[in-house]
C-alpha positions in Angstrom: -262.3 -103.6 -2.5 -263.1 -104.5 0.7 -261.4 -102.7 3.5 -260.3 -104.4 6.5 -259.4 -102.6 9.7 -257.0 -103.6 12.2 -259.5 -104.8 14.9 -261.3 -106.6 12.1 -258.3 -108.3 11.2 -257.6 -109.3 14.7 -261.1 -111.0 14.7 -260.6 -112.9 11.5 -257.3 -114.3 13.0 -258.8 -115.4 16.3 -261.6 -117.1 14.5 -259.0 -118.7 12.2 -257.2 -119.8 15.2 -260.4 -121.2 16.9 -261.1 -123.2 13.7 -257.9 -124.5 12.9 -256.7 -125.5 16.5 -258.9 -128.5 17.0 -257.9 -130.0 13.8 -254.4 -129.7 14.4 -254.8 -131.4 17.4 -256.9 -134.1 16.1 -254.3 -135.1 13.5 -251.7 -134.7 15.9 -253.4 -137.8 17.6 -254.4 -139.7 14.9 -251.3 -139.5 11.9 -251.8 -142.0 8.9 -254.6 -142.9 6.7 -257.7 -142.7 8.3 -259.4 -144.7 5.4 -257.4 -147.8 6.6 -257.6 -147.0 10.2 -253.9 -146.4 10.2 -251.9 -145.0 13.3 -248.6 -144.2 13.0 -246.3 -144.8 16.1 -245.4 -141.6 18.0 -241.9 -141.3 18.9 -242.7 -141.6 22.7 -244.5 -144.6 22.3 -242.0 -146.4 20.4 -239.1 -145.1 22.8 -241.1 -146.7 26.0 -241.2 -150.0 24.0 -237.8 -150.1 23.5 -237.0 -149.5 27.0 -239.2 -151.8 28.6 -237.8 -154.4 26.3 -234.1 -154.0 27.4 -235.0 -154.1 30.9 -237.3 -157.3 30.8 -236.0 -159.5 27.9 -232.5 -161.0 29.4 -231.2 -162.6 26.2 -231.7 -159.2 24.2 -229.7 -157.4 26.9 -226.7 -159.7 26.4 -227.1 -160.6 22.7 -226.0 -158.9 19.4 -228.9 -156.9 18.3 -229.1 -155.2 14.5 -231.6 -153.1 13.2 -232.6 -154.4 9.6 -234.9 -153.2 6.6 -236.7 -156.2 5.8 -236.9 -160.0 6.5 -234.2 -161.0 4.0 -231.0 -160.6 6.5 -228.4 -162.2 5.7 -224.5 -162.2 7.1 -221.3 -163.7 6.3 -219.3 -165.6 8.7 -215.8 -166.9 8.5 -215.6 -170.6 9.8 -211.8 -170.7 9.2 -209.0 -168.4 9.0 -205.7 -168.1 6.6 -203.4 -170.2 6.9 -199.3 -169.4 7.5 -196.3 -171.4 6.9 -192.5 -171.0 7.8 -190.0 -170.9 4.8 -186.3 -170.1 4.2 -185.5 -167.0 2.8 -184.9 -168.2 -0.5 -187.5 -171.0 -0.6 -191.0 -171.0 -2.7 -194.0 -170.0 -1.7 -196.9 -172.1 -2.3 -200.4 -170.7 -1.8 -202.0 -171.2 1.3 -205.9 -171.7 2.3 -208.1 -168.8 2.3 -211.0 -168.5 4.6 -214.3 -170.5 4.2 -217.7 -168.6 4.4 -220.9 -169.5 6.2 -224.0 -167.5 5.7 -226.3 -167.1 8.6 -229.7 -165.9 7.9 -231.8 -165.7 11.4 -235.2 -167.1 11.0 -237.8 -163.7 11.5 -241.5 -163.9 12.3 -244.0 -161.0 13.3 -244.7 -160.4 17.2 -247.9 -158.9 17.9 -249.7 -157.3 20.9 -253.4 -156.5 21.1 -254.2 -154.3 24.1 -257.5 -152.5 24.4 -258.8 -149.3 26.3 -262.1 -148.1 26.9 -263.2 -144.7 24.9 -263.8 -143.2 28.0 -260.0 -144.2 29.2 -258.8 -142.4 25.9 -260.9 -139.4 26.6 -259.6 -138.8 30.0 -257.1 -136.2 29.4 -255.7 -137.1 32.9 -254.8 -140.7 31.7 -251.5 -141.2 30.3 -252.4 -143.5 27.5 -249.2 -143.5 25.7 -247.4 -144.9 29.0 -250.0 -147.6 29.5 -249.6 -148.8 26.0 -245.9 -148.8 25.9 -246.1 -150.7 28.9 -248.5 -153.3 27.9 -246.9 -154.1 24.7 -243.4 -154.4 26.2 -244.5 -156.7 28.9 -246.1 -158.9 25.9 -243.1 -158.7 24.0 -240.5 -159.2 26.3 -242.4 -162.5 27.4 -242.6 -163.9 23.7 -239.3 -163.0 23.0 -237.6 -164.5 26.0 -239.1 -167.7 25.1 -238.1 -167.6 21.3 -234.9 -166.8 21.9 -234.2 -169.7 24.1 -236.7 -172.0 22.5 -237.9 -171.1 19.4 -238.1 -173.0 16.6 -237.8 -170.8 13.8 -240.8 -171.4 12.2 -242.4 -167.8 12.0 -240.2 -166.9 15.0 -236.5 -166.8 16.0 -234.6 -170.0 16.2 -233.4 -170.3 19.9 -229.9 -171.5 21.0 -231.5 -174.5 22.6 -233.2 -175.7 19.3 -230.1 -176.5 17.3 -227.7 -179.6 16.9 -225.7 -180.3 19.8 -222.6 -182.6 20.1 -220.0 -183.4 22.7 -216.9 -182.6 20.3 -214.5 -179.9 20.6 -214.4 -176.8 18.2 -211.7 -178.3 16.4 -213.8 -181.1 15.0 -217.1 -180.1 15.5 -219.3 -178.9 12.6 -220.4 -175.3 12.2 -223.2 -174.3 13.9 -223.4 -177.2 16.3 -223.1 -176.1 19.9 -220.7 -178.2 22.4 -222.3 -179.9 25.2 -220.9 -181.0 28.7 -222.6 -183.6 30.6 -223.5 -183.0 34.0 -222.4 -186.3 35.5 -225.6 -187.7 36.2 -228.6 -188.7 34.6 -231.3 -185.8 35.3 -229.0 -184.1 38.3 -225.4 -182.9 38.9 -222.8 -185.4 39.8 -222.9 -186.5 43.5 -219.2 -186.0 43.9 -218.0 -182.6 43.6 -220.6 -181.6 41.4 -218.9 -177.8 41.1 -216.1 -179.5 38.9 -218.5 -179.9 35.8 -219.2 -176.4 36.2 -215.7 -175.3 35.8 -215.2 -178.0 32.8 -218.0 -176.1 31.4 -216.3 -172.9 32.0 -213.1 -173.9 30.1 -214.8 -175.7 27.3 -215.2 -172.3 26.0 -212.1 -170.9 24.1 -210.5 -168.1 26.1 -210.9 -165.2 23.3 -214.8 -165.6 24.0 -214.3 -165.5 27.9 -214.0 -162.0 28.0 -217.7 -161.0 28.4 -218.9 -164.4 29.1 -222.0 -165.0 31.3 -224.2 -167.6 32.8 -227.5 -168.5 31.8 -230.2 -170.4 33.9 -233.3 -170.3 35.1 -234.0 -169.4 39.1 -234.9 -172.9 40.0 -231.2 -174.3 38.9 -229.4 -171.0 40.4 -231.0 -171.9 43.6 -229.4 -175.2 43.5 -226.2 -174.1 42.3 -225.9 -171.4 45.1 -225.7 -174.3 47.9 -222.4 -175.8 46.3 -219.2 -175.5 48.3 -215.8 -176.2 47.8 -214.0 -178.7 49.8 -213.0 -176.4 52.1 -216.5 -175.3 52.8 -216.5 -172.1 50.7 -219.4 -171.3 48.7 -218.6 -170.8 44.9 -221.2 -168.5 44.4 -219.9 -165.1 45.3 -222.3 -162.0 46.2 -221.3 -158.6 44.8 -219.2 -156.3 46.6 -221.2 -153.0 46.2 -224.6 -152.2 44.7 -223.2 -151.8 41.0 -221.2 -155.1 41.5 -222.9 -158.2 39.9 -223.0 -161.4 42.3 -220.8 -164.1 40.2 -220.3 -167.6 39.7 -216.6 -168.5 39.1 -216.0 -165.3 38.6 -218.6 -164.7 35.7 -221.8 -163.1 35.8 -225.0 -165.1 36.0 -228.3 -164.1 34.0 -231.5 -165.4 35.2 -233.7 -166.6 32.1 -237.0 -168.1 33.1 -237.4 -169.6 29.7 -234.7 -171.9 30.4 -235.6 -175.4 31.4 -235.5 -177.1 34.6 -233.1 -179.9 35.7 -234.3 -183.2 34.1 -232.9 -185.8 32.3 -230.9 -184.7 29.2 -232.3 -181.2 29.7 -230.2 -178.5 28.6 -230.5 -176.1 31.9 -227.1 -174.1 31.8 -225.5 -172.3 29.1 -222.2 -170.3 29.6 -220.9 -168.4 26.6 -220.1 -165.0 25.1 -223.7 -164.4 23.8 -223.0 -161.1 22.1 -220.7 -163.1 19.7 -222.7 -166.3 19.7 -226.5 -165.0 19.2 -227.7 -162.5 17.2 -231.1 -161.0 17.2 -232.2 -159.0 14.0 -235.4 -156.6 14.3 -237.2 -153.7 12.3 -236.7 -150.3 13.8 -240.2 -149.4 13.6 -243.2 -150.7 15.6 -246.4 -150.7 13.5 -249.6 -149.8 15.4 -253.1 -149.9 13.9 -255.8 -148.4 16.2 -259.3 -150.2 15.8 -262.6 -148.5 17.4 -265.1 -150.4 15.6 -264.5 -154.4 16.2 -265.2 -154.4 19.9 -266.7 -151.2 20.7 -267.0 -149.4 23.5 -263.4 -150.5 23.4 -260.2 -149.6 21.3 -257.8 -151.9 20.2 -254.2 -151.2 19.6 -253.0 -153.7 17.7 -248.8 -153.6 17.7 -246.9 -155.7 15.8 -242.9 -155.7 15.2 -240.8 -158.3 13.0 -238.1 -160.0 14.9 -235.7 -162.7 14.5 -232.8 -164.5 15.8 -230.0 -167.2 15.5 -227.0 -168.8 16.7 -224.3 -166.6 15.2 -220.8 -168.3 16.4 -221.3 -171.8 17.7 -218.2 -171.5 19.4 -218.9 -169.0 21.6 -222.0 -170.8 23.6 -221.6 -173.9 25.7 -224.5 -175.8 27.1 -224.6 -178.6 30.2 -226.4 -181.6 29.4 -227.7 -183.5 32.6 -226.9 -186.7 31.5 -224.2 -189.2 32.5 
């Protein structure tokens, strides 16, 4: 039997640690299936992506976001309530109406980004590749999402809240799924006299339960015009925040600047007002898939990132639009 002395055991352990340490470090950096080039997303990278999206995608920040396990997400929505009635003490109780249901199925698509870094960059231990990758992917995802949530046609992407049926009728008679529009008073412009009155009409077109948490949505050019509106006594209808943590408001409601909203033009839907948490649904997969490709474009290594995201109007009574028409 081979006898190992204590000093020999120590040498064996040191040698084993030297052999296994590089292998463990390599596995930690390339978790996945090497034969397929797969690279599982480290938790740090996915967390950075989520933070950048929340800060950069305005609609994501105000809409309802749900995590789903597949693209076949459905939600039932009641379009009418229970009907009640008054009766005498001994009168018969006829059957009343039960709620009607509608199915909401947000169209989903695959969002991707494909940034690259040189191998020398990846080999440099002082360079924070994870932070760089997260910021690059986050910027691209935020840009693409911001456009799709507003104007997406629902074909391999979310359906934006501007890309759907609209009507001038009120909630009581308008078909479910159709957004209500309020005319601005002039074709491609605000009304010449008292243009702020149409903004007040838009606010009160929204039912009072939805006004709790309602916000304005428009781009910077539209907001610049509205900030100049004054009442008959010369007061601006735009109110600056009273402190650093207080939002600036328009007619008492917060304004969210969304670059994807259209500029004012004939028949454009350039202003939205509503409770987007109740009115717009974003469905997304929790995981982001990243494939590391060091072969296709040497000496660069590509990080091909994908995420499945969907979106659709959830409650058409919760969002109102201003159409710039007479």
